[in-house]
MIDOSE-1310 file (N, C-alpha, C; in nm, 2 decimals, decimal comma, always signed):
residues 113
xxxx	-0,42/-2,88/+0,44/-0,47/-2,77/+0,52/-0,38/-2,65/+0,50; -0,25/-2,67/+0,50/-0,15/-2,56/+0,50/-0,16/-2,49/+0,36; -0,18/-2,57/+0,25/-0,19/-2,50/+0,12/-0,32/-2,42/+0,11; -0,43/-2,46/+0,18/-0,55/-2,38/+0,18/-0,53/-2,25/+0,26
xxxx	-0,45/-2,26/+0,37/-0,42/-2,14/+0,45/-0,34/-2,04/+0,36; -0,24/-2,10/+0,29/-0,15/-2,01/+0,21/-0,24/-1,94/+0,11; -0,33/-2,01/+0,04/-0,41/-1,95/-0,06/-0,50/-1,84/+0,00; -0,55/-1,86/+0,12/-0,63/-1,76/+0,19/-0,54/-1,64/+0,23
xxxx	-0,42/-1,67/+0,27/-0,32/-1,56/+0,30/-0,29/-1,48/+0,18; -0,27/-1,55/+0,07/-0,24/-1,48/-0,06/-0,36/-1,39/-0,10; -0,48/-1,45/-0,10/-0,60/-1,38/-0,13/-0,62/-1,26/-0,05; -0,60/-1,27/+0,08/-0,61/-1,16/+0,17/-0,51/-1,05/+0,14
xxxx	-0,39/-1,09/+0,12/-0,29/-0,99/+0,08/-0,32/-0,92/-0,05; -0,36/-0,99/-0,15/-0,40/-0,93/-0,28/-0,51/-0,83/-0,25; -0,61/-0,87/-0,17/-0,72/-0,77/-0,15/-0,68/-0,65/-0,07; -0,59/-0,67/+0,02/-0,54/-0,55/+0,10/-0,45/-0,46/+0,01
xxxx	-0,37/-0,53/-0,08/-0,29/-0,45/-0,17/-0,38/-0,36/-0,26; -0,49/-0,42/-0,31/-0,58/-0,34/-0,39/-0,65/-0,23/-0,31; -0,69/-0,26/-0,19/-0,75/-0,16/-0,10/-0,65/-0,04/-0,07; -0,52/-0,08/-0,05/-0,42/+0,02/-0,02/-0,39/+0,11/-0,15
xxxx	-0,39/+0,05/-0,26/-0,37/+0,12/-0,39/-0,48/+0,22/-0,40; -0,61/+0,18/-0,38/-0,72/+0,27/-0,39/-0,71/+0,38/-0,29; -0,68/+0,35/-0,16/-0,66/+0,45/-0,06/-0,55/+0,55/-0,10; -0,44/+0,50/-0,15/-0,33/+0,59/-0,19/-0,37/+0,68/-0,30
xxxx	-0,44/+0,63/-0,40/-0,48/+0,71/-0,52/-0,58/+0,82/-0,47; -0,67/+0,78/-0,38/-0,77/+0,88/-0,33/-0,70/+0,98/-0,25; -0,60/+0,94/-0,17/-0,53/+1,04/-0,09/-0,45/+1,14/-0,18; -0,39/+1,08/-0,29/-0,31/+1,17/-0,38/-0,41/+1,27/-0,45
xxxx	-0,52/+1,22/-0,49/-0,62/+1,31/-0,55/-0,67/+1,42/-0,46; -0,69/+1,38/-0,33/-0,74/+1,48/-0,23/-0,63/+1,58/-0,20; -0,51/+1,53/-0,19/-0,39/+1,62/-0,17/-0,37/+1,72/-0,28; -0,39/+1,68/-0,40/-0,38/+1,77/-0,52/-0,49/+1,87/-0,52
xxxx	-0,60/+1,84/-0,45/-0,71/+1,94/-0,45/-0,70/+2,03/-0,33; -0,60/+2,01/-0,24/-0,58/+2,09/-0,12/-0,54/+2,24/-0,16; -0,58/+2,33/-0,07/-0,55/+2,47/-0,10/-0,40/+2,50/-0,11; -0,32/+2,43/-0,03/-0,18/+2,44/-0,03/-0,11/+2,31/-0,09
xxxx	-0,12/+2,30/-0,22/-0,07/+2,17/-0,28/+0,08/+2,16/-0,25; +0,15/+2,26/-0,25/+0,30/+2,26/-0,23/+0,33/+2,19/-0,09; +0,25/+2,21/+0,01/+0,27/+2,15/+0,14/+0,25/+2,00/+0,13; +0,17/+1,95/+0,03/+0,14/+1,81/+0,02/+0,22/+1,74/-0,08
xxxx	+0,32/+1,80/-0,14/+0,40/+1,75/-0,25/+0,46/+1,61/-0,21; +0,52/+1,60/-0,10/+0,58/+1,47/-0,06/+0,48/+1,36/-0,04; +0,36/+1,40/+0,01/+0,25/+1,30/+0,03/+0,20/+1,25/-0,10; +0,18/+1,34/-0,20/+0,14/+1,31/-0,33/+0,23/+1,21/-0,39
xxxx	+0,36/+1,24/-0,39/+0,46/+1,16/-0,45/+0,47/+1,02/-0,39; +0,47/+1,00/-0,26/+0,48/+0,87/-0,20/+0,35/+0,79/-0,22; +0,23/+0,86/-0,22/+0,11/+0,78/-0,23/+0,10/+0,73/-0,37; +0,14/+0,80/-0,47/+0,14/+0,75/-0,61/+0,24/+0,63/-0,62
xxxx	+0,36/+0,65/-0,57/+0,45/+0,54/-0,58/+0,40/+0,41/-0,50; +0,34/+0,43/-0,39/+0,29/+0,32/-0,31/+0,17/+0,25/-0,38; +0,08/+0,33/-0,44/-0,03/+0,27/-0,51/+0,02/+0,18/-0,63; +0,12/+0,23/-0,70/+0,18/+0,15/-0,81/+0,24/+0,02/-0,76
xxxx	+0,32/+0,03/-0,65/+0,38/-0,09/-0,60/+0,27/-0,19/-0,54; +0,17/-0,14/-0,48/+0,06/-0,22/-0,43/-0,01/-0,30/-0,55; -0,04/-0,23/-0,65/-0,10/-0,30/-0,77/+0,00/-0,40/-0,83; +0,12/-0,37/-0,84/+0,22/-0,46/-0,90/+0,23/-0,58/-0,81
xxxx	+0,23/-0,56/-0,68/+0,24/-0,67/-0,58/+0,12/-0,76/-0,59; +0,00/-0,70/-0,59/-0,12/-0,78/-0,60/-0,12/-0,87/-0,73; -0,07/-0,82/-0,84/-0,06/-0,90/-0,96/+0,04/-1,01/-0,95; +0,15/-0,98/-0,89/+0,25/-1,08/-0,88/+0,20/-1,20/-0,79
xxxx	+0,14/-1,16/-0,68/+0,08/-1,26/-0,59/-0,03/-1,34/-0,65; -0,11/-1,28/-0,72/-0,22/-1,35/-0,79/-0,17/-1,45/-0,89; -0,06/-1,41/-0,95/+0,00/-1,50/-1,06/+0,09/-1,60/-1,00; +0,11/-1,60/-0,87/+0,21/-1,68/-0,80/+0,35/-1,67/-0,87
xxxx	+0,39/-1,54/-0,89/+0,51/-1,51/-0,95/+0,63/-1,56/-0,87; +0,74/-1,60/-0,93/+0,86/-1,64/-0,86/+0,93/-1,53/-0,79; +0,90/-1,41/-0,83/+0,96/-1,29/-0,76/+0,86/-1,21/-0,68; +0,75/-1,28/-0,64/+0,65/-1,21/-0,56/+0,71/-1,17/-0,42
xxxx	+0,80/-1,25/-0,37/+0,86/-1,22/-0,24/+0,93/-1,08/-0,24; +1,00/-1,06/-0,35/+1,08/-0,94/-0,37/+0,98/-0,82/-0,38; +0,88/-0,83/-0,45/+0,78/-0,72/-0,46/+0,71/-0,70/-0,33; +0,68/-0,81/-0,26/+0,62/-0,79/-0,12/+0,71/-0,71/-0,03
xxxx	+0,84/-0,74/-0,03/+0,93/-0,66/+0,05/+0,93/-0,51/+0,01; +0,94/-0,49/-0,12/+0,93/-0,35/-0,17/+0,80/-0,28/-0,13; +0,69/-0,35/-0,15/+0,56/-0,30/-0,11/+0,55/-0,27/+0,03; +0,60/-0,36/+0,12/+0,60/-0,33/+0,26/+0,68/-0,21/+0,30
xxxx	+0,79/-0,19/+0,24/+0,88/-0,07/+0,26/+0,81/+0,05/+0,21; +0,75/+0,05/+0,09/+0,68/+0,17/+0,04/+0,56/+0,20/+0,13; +0,48/+0,10/+0,17/+0,37/+0,13/+0,25/+0,41/+0,18/+0,39; +0,52/+0,14/+0,45/+0,56/+0,19/+0,57/+0,60/+0,34/+0,56
xxxx	+0,67/+0,37/+0,45/+0,71/+0,51/+0,42/+0,59/+0,60/+0,40; +0,50/+0,54/+0,32/+0,37/+0,62/+0,29/+0,30/+0,65/+0,42; +0,28/+0,55/+0,51/+0,21/+0,57/+0,63/+0,28/+0,67/+0,72; +0,41/+0,67/+0,72/+0,49/+0,77/+0,80/+0,46/+0,91/+0,75
xxxx	+0,46/+0,92/+0,62/+0,43/+1,06/+0,56/+0,28/+1,10/+0,58; +0,19/+1,01/+0,56/+0,05/+1,04/+0,57/+0,01/+1,08/+0,72; +0,07/+1,01/+0,81/+0,03/+1,03/+0,95/+0,07/+1,17/+1,00; +0,16/+1,23/+0,92/+0,21/+1,37/+0,96/+0,10/+1,48/+0,93
xxxx	+0,00/+1,44/+0,85/-0,11/+1,53/+0,81/-0,24/+1,50/+0,88; -0,31/+1,60/+0,92/-0,42/+1,58/+1,01/-0,55/+1,55/+0,93; -0,55/+1,57/+0,80/-0,68/+1,55/+0,73/-0,72/+1,40/+0,73; -0,85/+1,37/+0,71/-0,90/+1,24/+0,72/-0,85/+1,14/+0,62
xxxx	-0,83/+1,19/+0,49/-0,79/+1,10/+0,39/-0,65/+1,06/+0,41; -0,56/+1,14/+0,46/-0,42/+1,10/+0,50/-0,42/+1,00/+0,61; -0,51/+1,02/+0,71/-0,51/+0,93/+0,83/-0,56/+0,79/+0,78; -0,67/+0,79/+0,69/-0,72/+0,67/+0,64/-0,61/+0,59/+0,56
xxxx	-0,55/+0,67/+0,48/-0,44/+0,61/+0,39/-0,33/+0,55/+0,48; -0,29/+0,62/+0,59/-0,19/+0,57/+0,68/-0,23/+0,44/+0,74; -0,36/+0,43/+0,78/-0,41/+0,31/+0,85/-0,40/+0,19/+0,75; -0,45/+0,21/+0,63/-0,45/+0,10/+0,53/-0,31/+0,06/+0,49
xxxx	-0,22/+0,16/+0,48/-0,08/+0,13/+0,45/-0,01/+0,05/+0,55; -0,04/+0,08/+0,68/+0,02/+0,00/+0,79/-0,02/-0,15/+0,78; -0,15/-0,17/+0,75/-0,20/-0,30/+0,74/-0,14/-0,37/+0,62; -0,13/-0,31/+0,51/-0,07/-0,36/+0,39/+0,08/-0,40/+0,41
xxxx	+0,15/-0,30/+0,48/+0,29/-0,33/+0,51/+0,31/-0,45/+0,59; +0,22/-0,47/+0,69/+0,23/-0,59/+0,78/+0,21/-0,72/+0,70; +0,10/-0,72/+0,62/+0,07/-0,84/+0,54/+0,18/-0,87/+0,44; +0,22/-0,77/+0,37/+0,33/-0,79/+0,27/+0,46/-0,84/+0,33
xxxx	+0,49/-0,79/+0,45/+0,61/-0,84/+0,52/+0,59/-0,99/+0,56; +0,47/-1,02/+0,60/+0,45/-1,16/+0,63/+0,46/-1,25/+0,51; +0,41/-1,21/+0,40/+0,41/-1,29/+0,28/+0,55/-1,30/+0,23; +0,64/-1,20/+0,25/+0,78/-1,21/+0,21/+0,86/-1,30/+0,29
x	+0,82/-1,33/+0,41/+0,90/-1,41/+0,50/+0,87/-1,56/+0,49
């Protein structure tokens, strides 16, 4: 039973990592289309970084990589930082990104422990 739960936990984390990467990429694209792109510079940078770490982590987890725990920790940290940046902006795409990042950060931290 425990192995089945672990597989479900891994599958859920992989799915959330993919969802977070998609939310981060959408947020970055929307920020780049904003009238004042300069004001969104930090948001664009962290969302791109977060999206890449989320995809890397999803792959590591799916492959049962020996270093998946390390990438989960990095992903959790990036997602937390991204959520903190996105929540500073009032637009819907940043708020949605922040919410998904918080969920991903929590799941990745659990997977790393």
